[in-house]
C-alpha positions in Angstrom: 12.9 10.0 -3.7 14.0 7.9 -0.7 13.8 4.2 -1.5 14.4 2.8 1.9 13.4 -0.9 2.3 11.7 -2.3 5.3 13.9 -4.7 7.2 12.8 -8.3 6.6 12.0 -10.3 9.6 13.3 -13.8 9.4 10.2 -15.6 10.9 9.5 -19.3 10.9 5.7 -19.5 10.9 5.8 -23.1 12.0 7.1 -21.8 15.3 4.0 -19.6 15.9 0.7 -20.5 17.5 -2.8 -19.9 16.2 -4.9 -17.3 17.9 -8.5 -18.6 18.1 -11.6 -16.5 18.2 -13.9 -16.6 21.3 -16.2 -18.9 19.3 -13.3 -21.3 18.7 -12.6 -20.4 15.1 -9.3 -19.6 13.5 -10.4 -16.9 11.0 -10.8 -13.3 12.2 -12.6 -10.6 10.3 -11.3 -7.0 10.0 -13.5 -4.0 10.6 -13.1 -0.3 11.1 -13.8 1.9 14.0 -14.3 5.4 12.7 -13.3 8.5 14.7 -14.1 12.1 13.8 -11.4 14.7 14.3 -12.3 18.4 14.6 -11.0 20.7 11.8 -9.5 22.8 14.6 -7.3 19.9 15.5 -6.4 18.9 12.0 -5.9 22.5 10.8 -8.0 21.8 7.7 -11.2 23.4 6.3 -13.4 20.4 7.4 -13.5 17.8 10.1 -11.7 14.6 9.2 -12.5 10.9 9.6 -9.8 8.6 11.1 -10.3 4.8 10.4 -8.9 2.4 12.9 -8.6 -1.2 11.8 -9.6 -3.8 14.3 -10.0 -7.6 14.2 -13.2 -9.3 15.5 -14.8 -12.7 15.8 -17.2 -13.0 12.9 -19.7 -15.1 14.9 -19.8 -13.0 18.1 -18.5 -9.6 16.8 -16.2 -9.6 19.8 -13.2 -7.3 19.1 -9.7 -8.6 19.7 -8.8 -6.1 22.4 -5.1 -5.7 21.5 -6.2 -4.3 18.1 -8.2 -1.5 19.7 -6.0 1.4 20.9 -5.6 1.5 24.7 -7.0 5.0 25.0 -10.3 3.9 23.3 -11.0 0.7 25.2 -12.9 2.4 28.1 -15.2 4.1 25.6 -16.0 0.7 24.0 -16.9 -1.1 27.3 -20.3 -2.0 25.9 -18.5 -3.9 23.1 -17.0 -7.2 24.0 -13.2 -7.3 23.5 -10.5 -9.6 24.6 -6.8 -9.6 25.1 -4.5 -11.9 23.1 -3.6 -15.0 25.1 0.0 -15.8 25.9 
């Protein structure tokens, strides 16, 4: 069994900035976008479900756009999402 360890990032959290929600909060909720994949693509006997974790503002339900995969953003145009600010 391969016991490779993940490299540890030496990160000073005091040098980071908070990412506020659209409503001005500092706490984001996590949610799931579920996608169905055809059994013909997966090569399995049944269709599969793929969960995609996203972060969203608990007050407005606005998705943090950078957590939604680029190729799905156009499909979710009816759902508010935003990009992370620099």
